[in-house]
C-alpha angles and dihedrals in degrees: 000000000000115000126235091253091052090049093050089051091050095050090047092050092049091048090051093051091045092055091047088056091060112101111262125229097267126159121241119198108252096214097046141298093249098048133116108202128199137205124179121184113192115199115187123195132166094267105035153350121254118198119201106194127185128188113192112190122196121225099279101050087038090056089054093048093048088055090053095044093048094085097171094048096229094131096250135088107229124206089254092052092046092050094048093045092049091055094045093046092051091052090050090046091052092056090056093054120092116204126177133176112199089340095308113121118239122197109213115219118226117248129163117012131189136180128190139164113218115192119274140183126306098011092307130116136227123222132234122193120186123190131181111204123188132199127180119227134156111219116204113236115255092005127121113241124189117213124187128197131187128177110207097171118125093357096178101044123097122242153093119315124182136165127195129184126207134180126224104192088337133097108236123193129183133156098203106044126081118247092240139006110288092201095039092242093324093303098108120026115203108250092221091058100044095093091047104030122195115269103191106153100162140019140187121206135178117225127192120189127201127006108352103143089254126108113255115240115237118258118262118253108260109232114189120229114267114261120245118273095017125116097222111150099027111176107246120226125328148171123310123319101109114138130188113266091229089085089063096049107132097212114061103204118169091257091052091045091050092046091048091053093047090048093050092050090050089050090049093051091046090051092052086057094057121089120270107062098084099244091154088051094047089048091052092047093052092046097045093042097048093244123194129221087259089057092048090054093045091050093052090048092049090051091050097044092048090048092049093047089049092052089052094048091047089050089050089053092050094049106032110015105040093128095049103049123004109227093230085067089063093047088054098044098043098071092047090050095048091047092052090051091050090052093047091052092047091051092049090050091049094049091049095048091048090049091052092049091050094052088048092051091050092048092050091050088051093052092050089059094044097264131114094024097140093050093050092046089056094048093051092057097039094064112032096161098055094087093217122185104262141195132191123245123171090345094305123107116229135195123244091195107037119191108249095206096287131275101251120109132165088240092057093043089051092051091050094049090048092052088048091055102043095089104083125219114240087203089060094046090050092051088054099043090042090055091050090051090052090051096251107106094154092054087051093051089051090051094049091050092052089044085061092048087058086055093049091052091057098041092046092049091051091049092047090051092053094048090050088050092051089051092053091047091055089051093053116110109269092233098049118101093250093042091059086064096061096082090052098046095099094051092049090049091049092050091047093053095045094045093049091046094052091043091052092044093054090045095049092046103039099030129087113276116261111256 
């Protein structure tokens, strides 16, 4: 028997592991894990223009930048690498800014530079670049000077963009710019603007130096650039992204390994319950196309495999193809592609069902005139559970809506499952990237696979429930209120799939991009 000391050790170990499994206090970027966010503070004085430019990268682009900055490939960004990268990035950033004074182009010179890596979600970090750029200019007293600024950095990346102008001994007026930084230099994003972030990429202001009869705006507070290696300016809180700390446990004991796998399965199951994987459409498809339990299992597995492969492809883009195709493009395109596939499948189902009904109508008319008797007689016996509307002709019952072999095919089922798995999970991606950062890529791959298994359990359960419901519907008495719906189940299902597909397509194309 196990001694008391051994029992105490076992209980202590299990308690430690349980505490490790509790989600840690990680910070998720409030604007979105794929975003690159911009702040530009323009301070105008009689003798020059000072630009305070901040780039706040969320976890995914920050992960890519760390790979590039880590020149020795040891998995860490040293102070030397950070300092060098900050100077280089500020020079590059200065080249993307267009600054003009009364139409004349000024080239701002880089000054202070700082780079830091605030904590992010899932064991990853964000990245904060701060650059001070200076341009000399002499403003004529009491004369209106027009100053134009444009930020051309990362033009195709999604994220927050704001510009604020201040005067230091100069009156500054602008109709388009906020009076102060809404995000406090990208440190606190306003909750009411998170869903529709600011997108100010250029601005024009009028400055008047010296006595002009107008009040002079107070000078902007001078905020020094963040020192390399610090975490000043970490983004507080955020939406989603929290992952259990068990995935970041250093010592992979058998108990930790089993708990990690179980936690990943639970996360996958939870992810499958969230909107975005077409569970309603899959259910309608299985009901309307007379799916079997085997079809339900197959559909769940297809969704899982396509989702897992999508995560691996997205991780490959993040790691190896960051210059060719930004990962946020995939995140924006995937919902639209899935929605179009849903609409196409729904249209295909509707056309097939209308064709089936047209054939049935023609056959019924033929029976009424003494033709097509043999065909209708066969149809009525081939599908005894369809509860079709019947009529009698020569003592034999005939169906008005014969089943034309069903609409379900493995090809259509595969297409629907592929569409349902197209939209990747940020949690699964973070699990994989966090494992790579920790030097355990194979462990991360295993967790992503079992994450997919958790999805498969839920998707299969939904499919089996719908197959069972359709079986019960077929066994209802033909004259009961519910039984009368059985002949129309396929038509309703086709309309549901098509309608949801069109709605999701319009939402994906016309709606704001997910950040």
